[in-house]
N, C-alpha and C positions, 0 to 999 in steps of 0.2 A: 205493612205492620197487617199481622195476621185477623183474622176477625177473632173477637172473645166473647166467651160464652160466659152465663151467671151472673149475671148484670140486671136481674128482675127482681130487685130491690121494693120493696112497699114503701119508700121513699121515708121512714121515721124509724125504721130500724133497718141494725146493717143486714143487709143478705136478706137472707130469709129465716135468721132466728129474729126475736122478737127482745131482744136487746136493746136500751135506751140509747140516742148516738147524746154523749155527755158536751159535744161542742152546740154550743144555741145560738152564736152569733157572732160575726164577724164586722167591723168598721174599719172602715180605711177614712185615716188622716191624710192630708194630700198638702203639702207646701212646693210650690214653681216660683224660685228665682232662675229668671233670665234664664240659662238652660240646663242649669240642675235642680233638682228635687229631693225633699225627703219626707218621706212616707210612712207611715205610723199602721202597722198592722195591728188591731183590738182584738184579739180570740178571746169569747168569756165560756170558759167551762165550767158545768154544772154537773154534783155527782145526784141523781133523783135512787140509786141503787143505795145497800142495805150494807156493803162491802166496799173498801175502801178501793181505788181503781188507777192504773197507770194508761192513761190516756195519750194514744201516739196517733200523730198529725202529722200528713205530707201535703207541702203545697208549693205553690212557685213563686219565685222571685225572677226578676229579670236577669239575665246571664252577666249583664255589664254592671248590676248593681253590687253593691258595698254592707252586707248587713253589718250595722254599731253597735247591737247593744238590743236586749227585753230589759222588761220591768213588769216584777211580778204585785197584784193587790189581791192580798189573801185576809179577812177581817177587815182589820184596821192596821193591817202591816202590809210594806211596800217594799220589795227583794229588788235590788239591784243585779244584775248577770255581770260577769267578770270571764275572761278570755283565758284557756286557759286548753294545751294540746289535746288534741282531741281523745287519747285515752287515757289521760287525767282526768279529764273532763268528766269520760262515762263512767270512771273509777268511784269520782268524786261524787257522784249524780248516784250509784245504785249502791255504793256506801251509806249515802240520806236515806234512802227508803228504806234498804236494810236492817237500820236500826229504829223507823218509825216518822222518821220528819219526812217533810216534802222536800221533793226536787223538783229542780227545772231543767230541761235539756233542749239545745238547740243545736243540729246539727248541718252541714252540709253535705247533701248524696254522693256516695264513693260513685255514681252511676255519672251524673251529671252534673254541672256546676249550676244550673238552674232552678235548681228542687232541692230542698228545706226538709227535715225533719223535727216536728218540738216534741219533744216528752215530759208529759204532766204524772209525777211520778207521787202514790200513794195523796190522791184528794179525796178526804174524809167523807164519808155519808155523809148527804146535807150540806155540802160547804159550797160554792162557790169562787171562784176565783178567773182573775184576768191579764194575762199574758199582752203587752206590746211589743210588738218587736218592733224595729227601727231599722230602714234603711235609708240610703243613698244611689240617686240613680242618675242617669244624663237623659237627655232629650235626644229623640231624633231627628236628624235636618231633614228634612220632604223636601223643599227649594229654597231657595234665599231666605226668605218671608215665612215660610211656615214650615214650625214643628211639630212632632207628635210626642205624646207619652202616651205609654203603654205600660199597664198594671197587671200581669198577669193574674191570670185566678182561677184557672183552671188546669185540668191534668188531662191525660187522654192516657191509656194504656201503652208502655212502651213494651215493641217486640224485640223480644231475646234471642237471637241468631247460635246462642248458644244455651239451650236450655237444661243442657245433661250438667254444665258447671257449677262450680260453689256461690251459691248468692250470700256470699258472707260478706259482712261490713254495712254501712248505713244506707237503705233500702228505705223507700217510703212503703207506707202499707198499699197493699194493691186491692183495691177495698171499691169496687163502682154502683153505683148505681143509679137509676133516671132520675131521681128526684133526691134531695135531703132535706132534712129538715131545718138548719141553719141557713142564713142569709144573710146578703151584704149589703151595708149601708155605705155614705158615701158624703163626706163636706172637706172643702178643698180650696186653699186661696193662688190665684196663679198672678205673679207680678214678671211682666215682661217688658226687654229691653226699649223697646218701641211701643207705639200708641197701636193698641188691640183692633183687629174690624173683624177677628169673627172667632168664635170658639163653640165647636163643634163634638159633638163623637157619631163615630159610623157605625156603631156597636150597644150603646146603650140609651134611653133616656136621662139627657141630662140637663138641669134646669141651673142657668148662669144668671148671675148678680152681677151688675156694672158697680164695682165701689169706686174706679178714678180711668184717666184715657189707657195708665196702663194695668189697671188691678181690675179683675174679678172675682167672683168667690163661684164654685161649682157644689151641685150636689145632686144627687142622684134626682131625678123629676117623677119616678115613682117609687121612692121613700125606701124600698129594699127589691135588689135584686139577686136572681140564683146565679152561681156558680160554673154555668155551662156557658162560659166565654170571656177570654182575657178583656178588658177595658181598652181602650184607644181614646185617647183624647187629645184631639185636633186643634193647636195653637194658632192661629196668621195675625199679624202685626201689617201694619201701612209700610214699613222700611225698615229694616234690620241691618244696624255697620257691618260693613265689611270686618273691621276690628274693631274687638272688645276685648276687656282685662279688669277682669274683678279680684280685689285683694281683702280677704279675711287675717285680723290679728287673732293670733292664739294666748298671745303668753307677751314675759317679757322679750322685744326683739325678735319674738318668730312670727312670723306672716306662713300664709297659703294663699296662691294666685288661682282663677284661671281664665288661660288665653284662648281665645274664640276667634276663630276669623275664618272667610270663606276663599278660597281659592281661584283665583283668575287664567283664562286660558295665556300658556306661554307660547311663542314659537312653535314648538314642538308640539306641542299639546294639540294642534289646527288641523293636524296630520294625520290621516286616516291611514292605520299598519295595516301590512300583510298579515291576514288572520286567518288561523284556521279554529272555527266554531265548532264545537261538540256539545248536544245535550244531553243533558243525561233524567230522565223521566221517569218516578218515582208512580208505579202503576198496582203498589199494592192493594189487597182488598178492601185498608180503611180510607182509599183515595174514592170511592166511590160513593162516602160520605160528604154532608157538607158541598156539592157540587163541584170536588176538588182535582175530579178526572179530568170534568169540561173546560177548567180553569188551563187545568193542564193541556191540552190537548190544544187549546185554543192558544197559549202563548205557542205553540209547537207551530203554529200556522203563520202568526205574526213572525216569530224568530226568521221561520222559510220564508218571506215576502221583505226581511228588511235584512239580509246579507247583499253585500256588495259583489257585484262578478270580480271574479278572479280569488276569490274565498274559498278556501276548502272547510266541508262540513261533515258531520253524522248525529244519528242521531242513536241514542240508547235508552231502553227502556227495561225495567228492572223489579224484581219481586221476591221470592224466595230464588228463584235464576231471571240470568238477566238474556237483554236481544241484542243488537244493532241491527240498524239499516243495511248499513255496509262492513265489510269484513275489516275495511279501514276507509281512513277520511279519504271524499272523493272530491275532485272540482263541482265546482258551482256551475251546473248549465242547464240547458230545457230539459235533458233527460233526468237527469240525477233533481232537479225540480220537480219533478210530474211524479218521482218514485217516492220522496219525500212527502208530497203532499198526499199522496194513496195511505203510506203509513202514518201520517200523524192522523189520516180521517181513520185507519180503524183503530188504532189503540183503545184500551180499554184497563181496566183495575179489574186485570183480572190471573195478576201472578202472583198471591196471596204473599206471603211475607215480606219486611221491609229488610234486607241482606245488601245494603249501599255501597261494602266493604269491598265485596268482589269487580264487583264492574267498574270500580275507581281504580283497582290494581290493574285491569284489564288497559283500562285507557292509560294510566300514568306508563305500561310496563314498555308505551311504543313509544319513541322519540318526536318531536312535532315534525312537522313537517318540513323540510329544508328552507330557512331565509322566513317561515312565518311563525308568527307568536300564538302559539296555540292557548285558547279562552273556555272554561267549563263551565258553563249552566246545568245548575242541579233542581230540579223541581220536586218537590216531597213536602209530605207535612211531618217527617222529621223523628216520629216516636221510635225511636232505638236505645238498645241499655251498650250497646258499645261508642257511644259518642268519643269520646278519648281516642280509641284508635282509630278511627277515621280520619276525624281531626289530626292528629302525627299524620299519618299519609298522608295528606294533603301538605302538613307543613313541610316534610319531607323531598318534593317533588314542586316547590313555589320556588324553585327557581327556573321553572322551563314552561308552569302550565298557571295563569291567573285562574282563580275561582269566583264567579256572582251566585249566588243564589237564591232562591226563592222559597220561602215558607207558606205552606200553604193552608187553608182554615182556621179555625176561632181557635186551637190550641197549637199550634205544631211548638217541636223542639226549641226553642229560641237557642239554647246551649249550642246544639249542632249546625243550625243554619246560621248566625253569628260567628259561631268557631270556624267552620271550612271555609266562611271566606276572608276570616281577618287573618287563618293561616296563611289562605292560596292568594294574599294581597289585593283583594277583590273587594266587593261590598255586597248587602243582605239586604233584601225587601220583605214585607212580608203582605200574604193578599189575606183577608179576612173574605167568610162567604160573603157572596153578594155584592164584593167591592170592585170595582172597573179596575181589569188589569193590566188594561193599553198602555195606560199609563207609565206604572213601574218598569212594568218589561223594556217602554221606550228610551226611558232613563237608564236600563242596564245594559242595552246596547248600545245608548250613545259613549258609556264609559268603557265597555269593550272595545269598541274600534278607534278608542283615541289613547294614545298611552300616555298612564298617568303619570303625574307631578312628582318624581322622583331627586330624593338629593335635597329635599330641605331640610330646614331646620331651625328648630327656636333654642335662642340661648337668652339666661338671664343674667343681665349684668348688674353689676353695682351692689349685691347682694350676697352671702357669702353661705356654705355648706346647703346645697341645694340639693333639694331630692325630687326626681331622681337623680339629673345630673345637673351640672348649668347650662351645655348644651349637648341636643340633643338632637339626633338623625329620628324623621318621622318616617312612620312607615311611609309606602305609598298613595298619595292625594290623589279625588278625580276636582276637577273641575265644578263647580255650586255646591260641591256637598261641606258645608259648614265640617269646621273638624275641632274640636275642645284639647286643652294639654296641660294640668296638673302642673305645682308644683310647692313644695317646701321649702321657707328658706328661711334665714337671718339676716338683721339690718337695725345697724346701731348708727342712727344720727350723729351720737359724736364721734364714730371712729371713720365710715366711708365718705369719701371725697368725690366718685362717680355718683351723678340722679339715677335711681334704681330702674330699669325699664327691661322690656323684655323685646326681642328683635326677632324675627322671622324674615326668615332667606331663602327665596327660592332663584335660583341660577344665579343670574347677579342684580336682580333686585331686594333691596332690601330692605323691609320698614321698622319701626322702630317706635311703641309703645310705653310712654310712662307708667310706672309702675306708681300708685299716690300713698305711700304709705304712711306718710305723714298725717295725715287727717284719719285714717284709721282707728277706730275704737274697738275695746276688746269684744269679740264676735260671742253671740249667745249662738248654742248650738252649731257650729261651723261644718260646712259643706263640705269645704276645699281639699281639706286634709285628707279626707277620708278618701276621698275621689281619688286623688293624688296617690294613696298609698294601693288602693283598687285597683287604680290602672297599672300600677309597678308589679303588682301581684300578678295581673291577668296576661302580664306578659312573661312571669316565669313557670307560671301554671305548667305542669306537664304532664304525663300517664299517673292512671290512678293508683293506688296505696293497692298492695295486696295486704289481706289480716288472716288473723288467726284465730278461734274460735276460744271464748273464757268464757265463765260463769259469772254467777253475780245476783246481786238483789232484785235486778230488773228481770222483766218475763219475758223479754224483745229477746227474738233469737237472732242476733248480730256478734258483728266477731269484732274486736280491736283493733287500730289500725296499727301497724308497724312505726315506731318513732324515725320523723326524718333523719335521723341520720345511721337507722337501720337500711334506710330505702335506697336512697340515694348515694352516690360516689362523688357526684360534682357539686354538690355542696348546694344547690339550688332550694331543693327541699326544708333546709336549713336555711336560706337567708327569707324564702317565705313565710315560715314557722316566725321568725324574728321580726319580719315586718308588719306581719298581723296583730303579734303583741303590742309591737310599740304602740303603734296606729289604732290597733283595737278597730280592727277591721277582720269577716272573719275569708277562712282560706279553707280547703281540703282539709287541712291539716295543724285546723283552731277551731273549738266549740264556744258554747257558752252554756254558763252555768248558772245556776241560783241555788240554793240552798238554805230551806224554812228551818231553823232548830226549834223544836216545839218544847214544850213541858212533858213534862210525863205523863200528867191525866191526859195531852190532847195525842200523845205517843197511845196511851192506853184505847182512846174511843178509835183509832184511827190502827189497831193494832192485829184486827180480823185479815181474812184471807185476802192477799190483794187480787184483784182481776183486769188480766187486759184487755183495752177497747181501743180499738183501733179504728178512725174515724173514714164513713166513708166520705169517699171523694166524687163527687155530682159528674155524669160522663156528659159529652160534650153533645150538646141538642144541633140539631141541623136546622139553618134558620133559611128560610126560604129569599132566593136572591132579593124579591119583590119586594122585602122588605130588609135587605142589607146595605146596600148602598146609600149613603144618606140618608138612611129610616131614622134618625133622630137628628138632623142636619139643624135642630132651630136651637136660638138664645131666648132664653126666658129672662129679660132685665127689666127692674122693678127699680127702676131708676130714667129718668131721659137722657140720652146721649146725642142729642141732636150736638150740641155744641163739641162733642170731640167726631163729627165729621164719621159716626160709623154707620154703616149700613143696615142700618135696624132702625126699629120705633117701640119704644117705651108697647111692652104687654104682657098678660098671661097667657104663653104657651105652653099645651099640652100636645106631650107626642104620643102617637097611637105607635102601642108596638105591634098590634097584628097587619096593622096599613102603612104604618108610614108616615102619615098625614099630620098637617099642620090644625089643630081645632079652626073649625070654621069662625071660632067666636072672635076670633085676631082679625085684625084689621087686612083688608086684600093685599096691600100693599108690602104689608111682613108676612101674610102666606105666600106673595108671591116671591119676598127674600130669597137669592143665592138659586134661584130657581129658573131663571130662563137670562138668558143674554138676548140683547139683538140678534146676533148670529145663528143663537138657538130655534130665535120663533122665527126666523126667516125660515132655517132647515124646516121646522116642522110643517111650514107652507108643504115640501114637499108633498107632505102625506094626501094631497088634493090631485096628483098628477100619478100615483103610483098602481091605479086600478087594484088590478089584479096580482100584482109580483109581490105585493107586501101585506100582510095583516097587521093592523094596530093595537096593540098589545096595552100600552096606558093611559088615560086622561091625562090632558095638561094639570090636573090640577095634583097629580102624582111626579110629575117629572121631575128631576134631578140635573141641573147643570151639568152635571159630571159624567150623565151619558151622554155623551158627545154633542147627538143635538140637540137631544130631550126625547127622544120616541127609539121606540124600537121595533125595527121589521124582519119578516120571515120572507128570507130567501127563496125564490124560488127553485121546488125541483130537491130543496135540502133534504138531507136524512135523515129521517127523525132518529135520536139517541145516535147522533156519532158524536164522535168526541167534540167536535165546533159546535157550537148553540146555533140551534136552525134562526132564534135572532137575532138581530143585530141593527147596529145604528147607521146611518144612512153611511157615516163617515168611515165604521168599519166594510159594510158593504164596500164603500170602493175603495180600499185598502186591500179587500180582498180579491178584488178583479187584476191585481197589477200581474204583468207575465213575470215571467224570471227573472227577465232582461230590465225590467224598469218600466216598461210600456204599457201602456193602455190599447184597449179597440175602441170600438164604438158597439155598445151594444143597449138593451132595454133597460137593462138597471141603469146605464149611466144617463142615461136618458133621461129617463125618467127623476133620477135625483137632481140633475142640473138644468132640468126643464129644457135642454136645448139637442135638437134632434142633427145628427151627420150633416143631412143636408142643411140646415139650418148654420151651421157652424163652418161649414163649405163657400157657402154662397157668400158671405159676409166677409172672411178670407179674400176672397178671390177678388169681392169688388174692395176691399179695401188696398190690397198687397199686388191687385192684375194678375196675378195669378195664384191658381191651386197646390194645395198641399196633403200629402198623402194621408187616409184616415190616421195609422195609428200613430204619427207625429202628431196631429191635429188633436186626436183623442187624448192623446199625454196630455198636453199643451192644457186643453181644458180642464182635465178632473186636476192636473197639478195648482194652477189656477182658480178653482172651485175651492179646492181645499184650503189651499191658503188664505183664501179668502174665510171661505165661512164656517171656519175651525181655526183662527191664528192663535186662540190660548190653549188649542190642543199639539202643539208643536213638540211635547216631548211624544205621544204616541206617530204625527206620522214624519219624524223629520228623515229616521235612516230611508225609511221609503223612498220620501220626495227625490234624497240622493238620488239612488237609483236610477230613480226618472231623471233627475239634472244629468247623469251621465250617459243617459241613452240617447237622451236630445243634444247634448255637446257632439256627439259621433256623427247624429243623423242629421244635424240641421246646418252644415255647412254653407255658408252665403245665407241664411233664415235671419231675417229681424225678430230673433225671438220676443222682443221687446213691445216691440211692436203687434206683433200678434197675440202677445200675452193682454197687452193693454185693450185689446181690441175686445179678446174674449171676457176682460174682464166687464167691460162694458154691458158687452151683450145680458150677461149672469145679472148684473145689477137692473138692468133693465124688466127682468121677470119681477 
């Protein structure tokens, strides 16, 4: 993204003017049930001026979510919104404010499905109104037992590769400030399927109150929070079922259901595939912010060391232009490894704009290597305006290229990052400022180097009129990634003979889960029918609409979208519109509108010249990595939870946003909670032996166990300001020392971390086996044994890299009793 000027506001006024900001507060109400969430955003507007106002505010919502309505409260009146086709809704809104009534309109942006625009029309002087927007969403799967709820709260300026093109249609105001006068508050309840073991936020201070073994309430620990980054809440449970189904009753004989399952490995998914790996890295100017370019170059180094022998690969960098390491993908070898290592090290955020379309066209213009499966990894902050065009390009090439995406920073475009992954039959990951990226990169590599599970189907049996379909094929899924599918159906116990059930078929395996519809009572505020409709809309959505300029009572410079019947010839737009209106879920063709009919006296009061007020958005702030990962990893429990076997104690915990520390007022065992594992403590003992090799970064009180060993070090001879971070954990140091073929050699760093010298290892092995072994084989066995012992819970990080080492050893150790050597080295390691 190019650099943007003019964002120097006072914090209280729009840009350089002294116009008051009418948005005064935003409150989030969150209700999580198993793997889904219902979220209400309550926005309060107050007109302190002498003229009536039209307030326009752009805000983000998760692109996988579905907005299902809003309610307006003004004076003693409550208005409920209704869905209409986009142009009809705008016409109703603008006609209302033209005659002096109040109008309220909510649209999806025509540029992106993760951005929405609320218009509050003709708010009278001295009046206040509250608009409560409700949406439903699903939780992201992190591991079998860990889920993540993401609530987007921040917007970044979007780079427009075609600035001369018309900006018609619905787009959010492009006004950004360093600070804004409105702040966010949060209250929520989390009801998990299993017993909760932890709830934390890597982005915000979070107070958590235990309600029961499977239920907690949450709130911001610091009461009010700025809109400078997205909110992430991570929920971990003791166990999650592999198969789980929930049913809601919508009315007489009408139901909706959510089916969750975790795919397991099959015979085919256990084998690696011949792979061509291409890495496309965003080097635009915005990547300089929030350490994003450092994360990207670190990722390049991790990718490089994880590539198996026999693969082809290439690196691309893009901004306003693009570059590639090789003219075409090259075999992975010592020569190409060293060239790529230098290329990654020299990568900078110096290519200006974010024009991702052209390098993708270049990549897709060449066929994959014969006999190889092509995997494209995209690393970007994703802030562009031509999102739909990029997604459509990926979709057209999904038959020969899988796409795995990474969204970097505190406010990436989830619409782009998720969109290209879904269109490319891959997966997406998001790396916030300061988070440990090795774990997420490791997960992506494991997915890419194994075939996905394809041909899986879900069948809803014993029920009628199933939407979307009674039996539907699932998109490619990956081992260990929880999948969710939704359905709306009818069931009449007096007519049906078969028991209602949902059946998952993967290859020759069938799993049947009973639908317990008989005991389900009428559900208040149902989730699943809305999520089913949103999932169906997501599958059908295509390119953005064109627009034609019209006038009207509104002061906004926007167009009116053409009707779906004028837009498409394949009927998809009409089908999306029909689903939106039938089930009450927003799409690009449908908007929400509410009209406040006023008395003649009220119309006269609001009859002055209306002023347009575009609400400024807070610009995303840079967060220091020292307070990013785990900076708010604390649970504030107000009830004893020993009886629930949770790994915390009752106390009042204060998160320090500037230091990321737990208050010293808490008991020592709580301050240490989630900070150290036995292996982490062992690895910390490395410090005493590192001498001049590494420099200590953190004190033990500040260490988080997600940083591999709990400490970070400076590599000797590391380049200051290079792409890769000069401070690394012992695990990362060892992984970076691996050679292209998967081997290690003895070095001062290896000896300092393992506490075992080459001579000591050789002596012990010779004594046990009666023969000596080559230093490279011995060093490789030592490092592999050490990593598996010291970092067993970090297999997502090291698995692909150690697989290369195992391949190397298999070729080099003919006749060697590897198990005996490894056992001897392990005993030596543990003796230290």
